[in-house]
C-alpha positions as CSV (number, residue, x, y, z in Angstrom):
1,M,-1.7,-2.1,-8.9
2,E,-2.7,1.5,-9.2
3,F,-5.2,3.7,-7.2
4,K,-7.9,3.2,-9.9
5,D,-7.5,-0.6,-9.7
6,R,-7.5,-0.7,-5.8
7,L,-10.6,1.6,-5.8
8,K,-12.5,-0.5,-8.3
9,Q,-11.4,-3.8,-6.6
10,S,-12.5,-2.5,-3.2
11,R,-15.8,-1.2,-4.5
12,T,-16.7,-4.5,-6.2
13,A,-15.6,-6.5,-3.2
14,K,-18.1,-4.6,-1.1
15,G,-20.7,-5.2,-3.8
16,F,-21.3,-1.5,-4.5
17,S,-22.1,-0.1,-7.9
18,Q,-20.5,3.2,-8.8
19,A,-23.8,4.9,-8.1
20,E,-24.2,3.4,-4.7
21,L,-20.6,4.4,-3.7
22,S,-21.2,7.9,-5.0
23,K,-24.2,8.3,-2.8
24,I,-22.4,7.0,0.3
25,V,-19.4,9.4,-0.2
26,Q,-21.6,12.2,-1.5
27,V,-20.0,12.8,-4.8
28,H,-21.5,12.6,-8.3
29,V,-21.4,9.2,-9.9
30,T,-19.2,10.6,-12.8
31,N,-16.5,11.4,-10.2
32,I,-16.3,7.7,-9.1
33,S,-16.1,6.7,-12.8
34,R,-13.3,9.3,-13.4
35,Y,-11.4,8.0,-10.3
36,E,-11.6,4.4,-11.7
37,R,-10.4,5.6,-15.1
38,E,-7.7,7.6,-13.4
39,E,-8.9,10.8,-15.1
40,N,-9.1,12.5,-11.7
41,K,-8.0,11.9,-8.1
42,P,-10.2,12.5,-5.1
43,N,-9.4,15.3,-2.7
44,T,-8.4,14.2,0.9
45,D,-12.0,14.6,2.2
46,V,-13.4,12.4,-0.5
47,L,-10.5,9.9,-0.2
48,S,-11.3,9.6,3.5
49,K,-15.0,9.0,2.8
50,L,-14.1,6.4,0.2
51,A,-11.8,4.5,2.6
52,N,-14.5,4.5,5.3
53,A,-17.2,3.3,2.9
54,L,-15.0,0.5,1.6
55,D,-13.7,-0.5,5.0
56,T,-10.1,0.2,4.1
57,T,-7.5,2.9,4.7
58,T,-6.6,5.9,2.7
59,D,-3.0,4.6,2.6
60,Y,-4.1,1.4,1.0
61,L,-6.1,3.2,-1.6
62,M,-3.3,5.5,-2.5
63,N,-0.3,3.3,-2.0
64,G,-1.4,-0.3,-1.9
65,S,-0.5,-2.9,0.7
66,S,2.9,-3.1,2.2
67,D,3.5,-6.1,0.0
68,D,2.5,-4.1,-3.1
69,I,4.9,-1.3,-2.1
70,A,7.7,-3.8,-1.3
71,D,7.2,-5.6,-4.6
72,N,7.5,-2.3,-6.5
73,N,10.5,-1.0,-4.6
74,I,12.7,-4.0,-4.0
75,A,14.3,-5.1,-7.2
76,D,16.1,-8.1,-5.7
77,K,13.4,-10.7,-5.6
78,E,15.4,-13.1,-3.5
79,L,15.8,-10.4,-0.8
80,L,12.1,-9.6,-1.0
81,T,11.3,-13.3,-0.5
82,L,13.5,-13.4,2.5
83,F,12.0,-10.3,4.0
84,K,8.5,-11.8,3.6
85,K,9.7,-15.0,5.4
86,V,11.2,-12.9,8.2
87,N,7.9,-11.1,8.6
88,T,6.3,-14.5,9.6
89,L,8.8,-15.0,12.4
90,S,8.1,-14.4,16.1
91,T,8.7,-10.9,17.4
92,D,11.9,-12.0,19.2
93,K,13.3,-13.6,16.0
94,K,12.4,-10.5,14.0
95,K,14.3,-8.4,16.5
96,V,17.4,-10.5,16.1
97,V,17.2,-10.2,12.3
98,K,16.8,-6.4,12.5
99,E,19.9,-6.2,14.8
100,L,21.9,-8.3,12.3
101,I,20.9,-6.1,9.4
102,K,21.6,-2.9,11.3
103,A,25.1,-4.2,12.3
104,F,25.8,-5.3,8.7
105,V,24.7,-1.9,7.3
106,F,26.7,-0.1,9.9
107,K,29.8,-2.0,9.1
108,A,29.3,-1.4,5.4
109,D,28.9,2.3,6.0
110,V,32.1,2.5,8.2
111,Q,34.1,0.6,5.5
112,Q,32.8,2.9,2.8
113,N,33.7,6.0,4.8
114,L,37.3,4.6,5.3
115,T,37.9,4.3,1.6
């Protein structure tokens, strides 16, 4: 999902029309329309006002949720599924998994440097 989609989805979830949102963030309604058509991006001040009005974060509007980011950046879907399952574990179990991954990556780095 892209910025324009997250903006529109957040706006409609709050029940705001483009005109209502434009009044809240103090921009012209055509700007909201342009943002949702991805013809323009808001500056940081407007982005912050949009996030506040929509009860979300600027990071979510610009980048999506951590799941969205992971889905777009981890090609190995089995690995992605495992990471999502690990995320549901207790803090102590997550710590163990992180230590195992760190040890495995360290070992792989050492082996690669020896060859």
